[in-house]
C-alpha positions in Angstrom: 135.8 144.0 106.0 139.4 144.4 105.0 141.1 142.0 102.2 142.8 139.8 104.7 139.9 139.9 106.8 137.7 138.7 103.7 139.9 136.1 102.4 139.7 134.2 105.8 135.6 134.6 105.5 135.8 132.9 102.2 138.1 130.6 103.6 135.5 129.7 106.2 132.7 129.6 104.2 134.3 127.0 102.1 135.5 125.4 104.6 131.5 125.1 106.5 130.2 124.4 103.2 132.6 121.5 102.4 131.9 119.8 105.9 128.4 119.6 105.4 128.9 117.8 101.8 129.3 114.6 103.0 128.2 114.8 106.3 126.0 111.7 107.5 122.7 112.6 108.3 122.7 111.3 112.0 126.2 113.4 112.7 124.7 116.7 111.0 123.8 118.1 114.1 127.1 118.0 115.9 128.1 119.6 112.0 125.8 122.7 113.0 126.7 123.0 116.5 130.6 123.4 114.9 129.8 125.6 112.4 127.7 127.8 114.6 130.7 127.8 117.3 133.0 128.9 114.3 130.7 131.6 113.1 130.5 132.9 116.6 134.2 133.4 117.0 135.0 135.0 113.7 132.6 137.4 114.0 132.9 138.0 117.4 129.0 138.3 118.4 127.7 136.5 121.2 125.0 133.9 120.0 124.0 131.8 116.7 120.9 130.3 116.3 119.2 127.7 113.8 115.9 127.2 114.2 112.7 125.6 112.8 108.7 126.5 112.7 106.4 124.9 114.7 103.3 125.5 113.0 101.3 123.3 115.0 101.7 124.8 118.0 102.2 128.4 116.4 106.0 128.0 118.0 109.4 128.9 116.8 112.0 126.2 118.1 115.4 127.0 118.4 117.3 123.7 117.4 120.6 124.3 117.6 122.8 127.4 119.2 126.2 128.0 120.4 126.9 131.1 122.9 130.1 132.7 124.0 131.1 132.1 128.0 128.4 134.1 130.2 125.6 134.1 127.3 123.1 132.0 127.5 121.2 130.0 124.1 117.9 131.1 123.5 115.3 129.4 125.3 113.0 126.6 123.6 110.5 127.2 122.6 109.6 130.7 121.8 106.2 131.4 121.3 105.5 133.0 117.6 103.1 135.2 119.5 105.6 136.9 121.0 107.5 137.6 117.9 104.3 138.7 115.6 106.6 141.3 113.6 109.5 139.3 113.2 108.1 136.0 112.6 106.3 137.4 109.9 109.1 138.6 108.0 110.8 135.2 108.5 107.8 133.3 107.7 107.7 135.3 104.1 111.2 135.2 103.2 112.3 138.7 104.1 114.9 139.8 106.7 115.1 141.5 110.3 118.5 143.3 110.2 118.3 145.4 113.5 121.5 147.1 114.7 119.3 148.1 118.0 116.2 146.4 118.6 114.7 149.3 119.5 115.1 150.5 115.8 111.4 148.1 115.5 108.5 150.4 113.8 106.3 150.9 116.5 103.6 148.2 115.7 106.8 146.1 116.9 106.1 147.1 120.9 105.4 143.0 121.3 108.7 142.0 119.6 110.6 144.6 121.4 109.6 143.8 124.9 110.6 140.1 124.0 113.8 140.7 122.3 114.7 142.4 125.5 113.3 139.5 127.7 116.0 137.1 125.8 118.9 139.5 126.2 119.2 140.8 122.9 120.7 144.4 122.2 121.5 143.8 118.1 119.7 141.0 116.0 120.2 139.7 112.3 117.6 137.0 111.4 117.2 135.3 108.1 115.1 132.7 106.6 116.6 129.5 105.3 115.3 128.8 101.7 116.4 126.3 99.7 114.6 125.1 96.0 111.2 126.9 97.5 110.8 125.4 100.9 111.8 127.6 104.1 113.2 124.7 106.1 114.2 127.1 109.3 115.8 130.5 110.6 119.0 131.2 111.3 120.2 134.7 113.8 122.9 136.4 115.0 122.9 138.3 118.0 124.5 140.6 120.2 123.4 140.4 124.0 126.5 142.6 125.9 126.7 145.1 123.0 124.8 146.8 119.9 126.4 145.5 117.2 126.3 146.9 113.5 125.4 145.1 110.1 126.7 146.8 107.4 125.8 145.9 103.7 128.8 143.7 103.1 128.2 141.7 106.0 124.5 141.0 105.4 125.5 139.5 102.1 128.0 137.6 103.2 125.6 136.5 106.1 123.1 135.9 103.5 125.8 133.1 102.3 126.2 131.5 105.6 122.5 131.1 105.4 122.2 129.3 102.2 124.9 126.7 103.3 122.3 126.2 106.5 119.5 125.9 104.4 120.6 123.4 101.8 122.1 121.2 104.6 118.7 121.3 106.7 116.9 120.4 103.3 119.7 117.2 102.6 118.7 116.2 106.1 114.7 116.6 105.5 114.6 115.1 102.2 116.3 112.3 103.9 113.9 112.1 107.0 111.6 112.0 104.1 112.9 109.6 102.1 113.4 107.5 105.6 109.7 107.6 106.3 108.6 106.9 102.8 110.9 103.8 102.6 109.3 102.9 106.3 105.9 103.5 105.1 106.5 101.8 101.8 107.7 98.6 103.9 104.6 99.2 106.3 102.5 99.3 103.7 103.9 96.3 101.6 104.2 94.1 104.6 100.0 95.2 104.8 99.3 94.2 101.5 101.4 91.1 101.6 99.1 90.1 104.9 96.2 91.3 103.0 96.7 89.5 99.8 97.1 86.4 102.1 93.8 87.1 103.5 92.7 87.6 100.1 93.6 84.6 99.1 91.9 82.9 102.1 88.6 84.6 101.6 88.5 83.8 98.2 89.4 79.8 98.6 86.8 79.8 101.5 84.4 81.6 99.3 84.2 80.2 96.4 81.8 77.5 97.1 79.8 80.2 98.6 78.4 82.3 95.7 74.8 82.7 97.0 72.3 82.2 99.4 69.9 79.7 97.8 66.2 79.1 99.0 62.9 81.0 98.9 61.6 79.7 102.0 59.7 82.0 104.3 61.9 81.6 107.1 64.7 82.5 105.3 63.3 85.0 103.6 63.1 86.7 107.4 67.0 85.8 107.9 67.6 87.8 104.4 65.3 91.1 105.7 67.0 91.3 108.8 70.3 91.0 106.8 69.7 94.0 104.6 68.2 95.7 107.8 71.8 95.3 109.5 74.6 95.3 106.7 74.8 99.1 105.9 75.5 99.9 110.2 78.9 98.8 111.6 76.9 97.4 114.2 78.3 94.1 115.6 76.2 91.2 114.6 75.8 87.5 116.2 74.6 84.8 114.0 72.8 82.0 116.2 72.5 78.3 114.4 73.0 74.6 114.6 76.2 73.6 112.9 76.0 73.5 109.0 73.1 76.1 108.8 75.3 78.4 106.6 76.1 81.2 109.3 79.3 81.7 107.4 77.6 82.3 104.1 75.0 84.6 106.0 78.1 86.4 107.1 79.6 86.7 104.3 76.5 88.2 102.9 76.3 90.9 105.3 80.1 91.8 104.9 79.2 91.9 100.6 76.3 94.1 101.0 78.2 96.7 104.0 80.2 99.4 102.9 83.3 98.0 103.7 82.8 95.0 101.0 86.2 96.7 99.4 88.0 95.9 102.7 89.0 92.7 103.9 86.8 89.9 105.3 88.9 88.4 107.8 88.0 84.9 109.4 89.1 83.4 112.9 87.6 79.8 114.2 88.1 80.7 117.8 87.7 76.6 118.0 91.0 75.8 116.1 94.0 76.8 118.2 95.0 76.9 121.9 94.5 80.1 124.1 98.3 81.4 123.8 97.9 81.1 120.0 94.9 82.6 119.5 95.6 85.7 121.3 98.5 85.9 118.7 96.1 85.5 116.0 93.6 88.2 117.0 95.9 91.0 117.9 99.4 89.8 116.2 103.0 89.8 118.0 106.2 91.1 118.0 109.4 89.1 117.2 110.6 87.5 120.4 107.0 87.8 122.0 107.0 83.7 122.4 108.8 80.7 121.5 108.5 80.3 117.7 107.8 84.1 117.1 110.7 84.7 114.4 109.2 87.6 112.9 106.7 90.6 113.7 103.1 89.9 112.8 100.1 91.7 112.3 96.6 90.2 113.9 93.8 89.5 112.2 92.0 92.9 113.9 94.9 95.0 112.5 94.1 93.2 108.7 90.2 93.6 109.0 91.0 97.5 109.6 88.0 99.4 108.1 86.8 95.8 106.9 85.0 92.8 108.6 86.1 90.2 111.2 84.4 87.2 111.7 84.7 85.2 115.1 83.5 81.9 114.6 82.6 79.5 117.5 82.9 82.4 119.6 81.5 80.3 122.5 84.9 78.1 122.6 87.3 81.9 123.0 88.9 81.0 126.7 87.8 83.8 129.3 91.5 85.1 129.6 90.5 86.9 126.2 87.4 87.6 126.3 88.0 90.6 128.0 90.4 91.8 125.7 88.1 91.2 122.9 85.3 93.2 124.8 88.3 96.0 124.8 88.4 96.4 121.3 84.6 95.9 120.6 84.3 99.1 122.8 87.2 101.5 122.1 88.9 99.8 119.0 92.1 99.7 120.9 94.6 96.3 122.0 98.3 95.7 121.9 100.3 93.3 119.9 101.9 90.3 122.1 105.4 91.2 123.8 104.5 95.1 122.8 103.7 98.0 124.9 102.2 100.4 122.1 99.1 100.4 122.0 96.9 100.5 118.2 93.7 101.1 116.9 91.4 99.0 114.7 87.7 100.4 112.7 86.8 96.5 111.8 83.0 95.6 112.1 82.8 92.3 114.4 80.5 89.3 113.1 80.1 86.7 115.6 79.0 83.2 115.3 78.6 80.2 117.3 76.2 77.1 117.6 76.0 77.0 121.5 73.7 78.6 124.2 75.7 81.8 125.1 73.2 82.7 127.6 73.4 79.3 129.7 77.2 79.8 129.3 76.8 83.2 131.0 74.5 81.8 133.6 78.0 78.8 133.9 80.2 81.6 134.2 82.0 80.2 131.3 81.5 83.2 129.3 81.1 87.2 130.0 77.9 88.8 130.2 79.1 92.3 129.4 80.9 90.4 126.1 77.8 88.7 125.3 75.7 92.2 125.3 77.8 93.5 123.6 78.2 91.0 120.4 74.6 90.7 120.7 73.4 94.3 119.2 71.8 92.3 116.7 71.7 89.2 116.6 70.1 86.7 113.4 69.4 83.1 114.0 69.7 80.7 110.9 67.1 78.3 111.0 68.1 74.4 110.3 67.4 72.9 107.1 64.0 70.8 109.0 62.8 74.1 109.3 63.2 74.8 105.8 62.3 71.9 104.1 60.6 73.7 101.0 64.3 74.9 100.2 65.4 71.5 100.1 64.8 71.0 96.0 66.2 74.1 95.6 69.1 73.5 97.4 69.8 69.7 96.0 69.5 71.6 92.3 71.9 73.8 93.4 74.6 71.4 94.4 73.7 69.4 91.4 74.8 72.2 88.9 78.0 73.2 91.0 79.4 69.5 91.7 78.6 68.7 88.3 81.7 69.6 86.6 83.9 69.0 89.4 83.0 65.3 89.2 82.5 65.1 85.9 79.3 63.6 86.2 76.2 63.5 84.0 73.5 64.0 86.4 71.0 66.3 85.6 67.6 65.3 87.3 66.6 64.2 90.6 63.3 61.5 90.7 60.2 62.8 93.0 61.0 59.6 95.1 64.9 60.4 95.5 63.7 64.2 96.5 60.7 62.8 98.8 63.9 60.9 100.4 66.2 64.2 101.4 62.9 66.3 101.9 61.6 63.4 104.1 65.1 63.6 106.2 65.9 65.3 109.2 69.2 66.8 108.7 70.9 66.8 111.7 74.1 68.2 109.7 72.2 70.7 107.7 72.9 72.2 104.5 76.8 71.1 105.0 75.4 67.5 105.5 73.5 68.1 102.5 76.1 68.8 100.3 78.3 66.3 101.4 75.1 63.9 100.6 74.7 64.9 97.4 78.7 65.2 96.4 78.6 61.3 97.8 75.5 60.8 95.9 76.8 61.9 92.6 79.8 60.1 92.7 77.9 57.3 92.9 75.7 57.6 90.3 76.7 56.6 86.5 73.8 57.8 84.7 72.0 61.1 84.3 70.0 60.7 87.5 71.2 61.3 91.0 71.2 57.8 92.7 70.8 59.3 96.5 73.1 57.1 99.2 74.3 58.1 102.6 70.8 58.6 104.3 68.2 56.2 105.6 65.3 55.2 103.4 63.3 56.3 106.3 63.8 59.3 108.8 64.2 56.3 111.4 65.7 53.9 109.0 66.6 50.1 110.3 69.8 49.5 111.9 70.5 52.8 112.8 70.1 54.6 116.3 66.9 56.3 116.9 67.3 60.0 116.2 64.7 61.9 117.5 63.0 64.4 115.3 61.8 68.0 116.6 58.3 67.1 115.1 57.9 64.0 117.6 56.5 64.0 120.8 59.1 62.1 121.9 61.6 64.6 121.3 60.4 66.9 124.4 61.4 63.9 126.2 65.1 63.8 125.2 68.0 66.4 125.8 70.4 67.5 122.6 73.4 66.3 124.2 71.4 63.0 123.8 70.5 63.6 120.3 73.9 64.9 119.5 75.7 61.7 121.2 73.2 59.2 119.2 73.9 61.0 115.9 77.6 60.7 116.6 77.4 57.7 117.4 75.8 56.5 114.3 77.9 58.2 111.8 81.1 56.9 113.5 79.5 53.3 113.3 78.8 54.0 109.6 82.6 54.9 108.7 84.1 52.3 110.7 85.1 54.6 113.9 87.4 56.5 111.0 87.6 59.7 112.1 89.9 61.5 109.2 89.9 61.7 105.5 87.4 62.3 103.1 84.1 60.6 103.5 84.9 59.7 107.5 83.0 61.2 110.4 85.0 64.3 110.6 84.3 65.2 107.0 80.8 63.8 107.3 79.8 66.0 110.4 81.1 69.1 108.8 83.6 69.5 112.1 87.8 69.9 112.4 89.3 65.9 113.0 90.4 67.1 116.5 87.4 69.3 117.5 85.3 65.8 116.5 87.3 64.1 119.3 87.1 66.6 121.5 83.3 66.7 121.5 83.3 62.6 121.7 85.4 63.0 124.9 82.9 65.7 126.3 80.1 63.1 125.5 81.5 60.3 126.4 81.5 58.6 122.9 84.0 55.7 122.9 84.5 52.9 120.0 83.1 49.3 121.6 85.5 46.8 121.8 84.2 44.9 118.3 85.3 47.8 116.5 88.7 48.0 117.7 89.4 44.4 117.5 88.5 44.9 113.6 90.2 47.9 112.9 93.0 47.9 115.1 92.8 51.5 116.1 92.9 53.2 119.6 90.4 53.5 121.5 90.0 57.7 121.3 
């Protein structure tokens, strides 16, 4: 290259390097194409190509190319197996300089056939290496006639390769940075959501420290918990309201291999169907009125952890099929999104309803019932584990003493006998409420039991059938439930909301209690209406 030609080359190289310095990442592709065009026209060659390595598929991927009229760009992709010799050189950081393609060594016969197939007569290929990384390759090719590559030209082509290598390295770093920022935002959002779940769990479990009792039936339940906890099998917790199914679910999670991951709870009776779907599976921004931001669902937050579906019998039919899909494949979509997501969440379902009867009635899917019923555990009612009542009373007294600022230290035999004799329709939850109320009313060191009849069937109270009596066989569960709810409401002056009122005593959400009263046809009598001035439920 003569002196004026060398000066023009320096000018070309300087301008090209400068054009890459402040180029925006999104505009880099166009700038690379322009640079390849300038190089081809300046050198008088036929084609120049920049490419990358697709190691996963064993391919050389031309990403940018410019060729003179009548010359086709290199096909993409190029199987690396078609160019094994040249591929090994470039991957090792070496150049492949061929004035004639048939100058290849004998062991490169496959490369020779492939080069002839793409029309090359001469080629100079360079690895694009910067900061110890090989980020791609750059080739200069002659198609219409053979081309010499004298040492002076090769040195200048190396300079061109360095410019491209640095430009591609900057783009690769920019992509890595963007990916890292995106991943950081995703992890931050997930961490914030998981922290919210952890806070809920801490508040929820603050009073659920341990399973209290040593009765035969409770020991049987704990043996079942130990059997299933270390597996990932779905668990179905059955039992009346207030028996402690929530605590058993917590115990299963804490004894499992997922204990360090979130325990996420969903009350399927607490939200309408549309909001329940968003709660379970999440939603995209604008998916429905009020969806002002993207929000992950509880199944996403429970990934590699445990999700407890409480009151699963209340889940609408249209959501049961979506839940079945998650249980079978771990796949779901957020509301308003088409992207399928995966979750590895262990499911614990809980209900106080007869799911088999609901299956017969067509209100619960049979396939979902069999899917969640892999390992059923029935939590016994308190009346069937009366041996545990004394331990539970002592536990609740110790727990509530600092909270209420009372000095209660003992329970008389007579008071304990009353507590043991009562049938506890509300089970452990009702027992805790009664102990708390009794401690509030106790001024001394001995517990004064209030809030339960002096006999299981007290004066002035509706008759509550006990499961030990012969009469119980003649009554339905709905009748017993109706009479007990009516009794509690009567005692509370038909006040539903508030501490110590009907919903609180029964351990139900006020809206759930109103719904159940409507279903059981329980209404305030006229004398209660006139006394309280409230509207009939």
